[in-house]
C-alpha positions in Angstrom: -53.4 154.3 -223.6 -53.5 152.5 -227.0 -56.9 151.8 -228.2 -57.3 147.6 -228.3 -54.4 146.9 -226.2 -55.4 144.1 -224.3 -52.2 144.3 -221.9 -52.4 147.8 -221.2 -56.5 147.2 -220.7 -55.5 144.5 -218.0 -52.9 146.5 -216.4 -55.1 149.4 -216.0 -57.8 147.1 -214.8 -55.5 146.0 -212.2 -54.3 149.5 -211.0 -57.8 150.6 -210.7 -58.6 147.6 -208.6 -55.9 148.6 -206.3 -56.9 151.8 -205.4 -54.9 153.7 -208.1 -51.5 152.2 -207.2 -49.9 148.8 -208.2 -46.5 147.8 -206.7 -43.4 147.8 -209.3 -43.2 144.1 -209.1 -46.7 143.3 -210.2 -46.6 145.7 -212.6 -43.6 144.2 -214.5 -44.9 140.4 -213.8 -48.2 141.5 -215.5 -46.1 143.4 -218.6 -43.5 140.5 -218.7 -45.7 137.2 -217.8 -49.6 138.0 -218.2 -50.5 135.0 -219.8 -51.2 135.4 -223.6 -50.2 139.1 -223.1 -46.9 139.5 -221.6 -43.6 140.3 -223.3 -42.5 136.8 -222.6 -45.8 134.8 -222.4 -47.4 136.2 -225.9 -45.7 133.7 -228.0 -43.6 136.2 -230.1 -40.1 135.4 -230.8 -38.4 138.0 -228.7 -34.7 137.0 -228.8 -33.2 135.4 -231.8 -30.1 136.4 -234.1 -31.3 139.9 -234.2 -34.1 142.2 -235.9 -33.8 140.9 -239.7 -35.3 137.4 -238.1 -38.4 139.0 -236.4 -36.7 139.3 -232.6 -35.7 142.1 -230.5 -32.6 141.0 -229.1 -29.9 138.4 -229.5 -28.2 136.9 -226.3 -24.8 135.3 -226.6 -25.8 131.7 -226.4 -28.2 132.2 -229.5 -25.4 133.4 -231.6 -22.9 130.7 -230.9 -22.3 127.7 -228.5 -18.9 129.3 -227.6 -20.7 131.2 -224.3 -21.8 127.5 -223.4 -18.6 126.0 -223.7 -16.7 128.5 -222.0 -19.3 128.2 -218.9 -18.9 124.6 -219.1 -15.3 124.6 -218.2 -16.1 126.4 -214.9 -19.3 124.3 -214.1 -17.0 121.2 -214.7 -14.7 122.7 -212.2 -17.2 123.7 -209.8 -18.5 120.1 -210.0 -14.8 118.7 -209.3 -14.4 120.7 -206.2 -18.2 120.7 -204.8 -19.1 117.0 -205.7 -22.3 118.7 -207.2 -23.4 117.4 -210.5 -26.7 119.3 -211.5 -27.0 122.7 -212.9 -30.3 124.9 -212.4 -30.8 127.4 -214.9 -33.3 130.5 -214.3 -34.9 132.2 -217.4 -33.5 129.8 -220.0 -34.7 131.5 -223.0 -35.1 129.3 -226.0 -32.7 126.6 -224.2 -29.4 127.5 -226.5 -27.3 127.8 -223.5 -28.7 124.4 -222.1 -28.0 122.6 -225.2 -24.3 124.0 -225.7 -23.5 123.6 -222.1 -24.9 119.9 -221.5 -22.9 118.9 -225.1 -19.6 120.6 -223.6 -20.1 119.1 -220.4 -20.0 115.7 -221.9 -17.4 116.0 -224.3 -15.0 117.0 -221.0 -16.2 114.0 -219.2 -18.2 115.8 -216.6 -21.7 115.6 -217.6 -24.6 117.0 -215.6 -26.6 114.1 -213.9 -29.7 116.6 -213.9 -30.5 119.8 -215.5 -33.2 122.0 -214.3 -34.9 124.9 -216.1 -36.7 127.3 -214.2 -38.9 129.4 -216.4 -42.3 131.3 -215.5 -43.0 131.5 -219.1 -45.1 128.8 -220.6 -44.1 130.0 -224.2 -40.5 129.9 -223.6 -41.0 126.5 -221.6 -42.5 125.3 -224.9 -39.5 126.6 -226.8 -37.1 125.0 -224.5 -38.9 121.6 -224.3 -38.9 121.9 -228.2 -34.9 122.6 -228.7 -33.7 120.3 -225.9 -36.2 117.3 -226.9 -33.8 116.7 -229.8 -31.2 115.6 -227.1 -33.5 112.4 -226.0 -31.9 113.3 -222.4 -33.9 112.0 -219.6 -31.8 114.4 -217.1 -33.3 117.5 -218.2 -36.0 118.5 -215.7 -38.9 121.3 -215.5 -39.7 122.5 -212.2 -42.9 122.7 -210.3 -42.2 126.2 -208.4 -42.6 124.3 -205.0 -40.3 123.0 -202.3 -37.4 124.8 -203.2 -34.8 124.4 -200.5 -31.1 125.0 -201.2 -28.7 128.1 -202.3 -29.4 130.1 -205.2 -26.6 132.4 -206.9 -26.9 134.8 -209.7 -27.4 138.7 -210.6 -30.4 139.4 -209.2 -31.1 143.0 -208.5 -29.2 145.9 -206.5 -27.6 144.5 -204.1 -30.5 144.5 -201.9 -32.4 141.9 -203.7 -31.4 138.3 -202.6 -31.7 134.7 -204.5 -34.1 134.1 -201.9 -36.0 136.9 -203.3 -35.7 135.9 -206.8 -37.4 132.6 -205.6 -39.9 133.8 -203.8 -41.1 136.4 -206.8 -41.0 133.1 -208.8 -43.3 131.5 -206.6 -45.9 134.0 -206.3 -46.5 134.2 -210.2 -50.3 133.9 -210.8 -50.8 130.7 -212.9 
């Protein structure tokens, strides 16, 4: 173990407290979201335009609004076919996808009536709020992770994981 690494020390304490074994999901929850220590909870810029800007990786929405525009065409089609008018984004990062998707849906004449971002990381929620506050949009909504009912779709694992399992893992993250 590296000297003076608070995250490693926290994980080591949790392993010891659990009798020497920690389930993988608990280990990852700590590694990624332990308040102030986890990868996404420490406040560092983890994604952006690349290593030159101090980030660790880049995602398509960070590079260009084109991904959000392409996705908006499909979302608009889904709105038309289902009568739905709200979007839920899990793990929205900086909010770049939300910003480009909402702008393009408006341009297409199919604006979302509500846009919900579900994110465990308080540091990322603050980045999302800062980025999206510029829109002055009252349709944006955060989610208190309680009382969920509905169907959730996404790429959530190895075929054995279900969308419900994803929501369960979000609901059981310690505050």
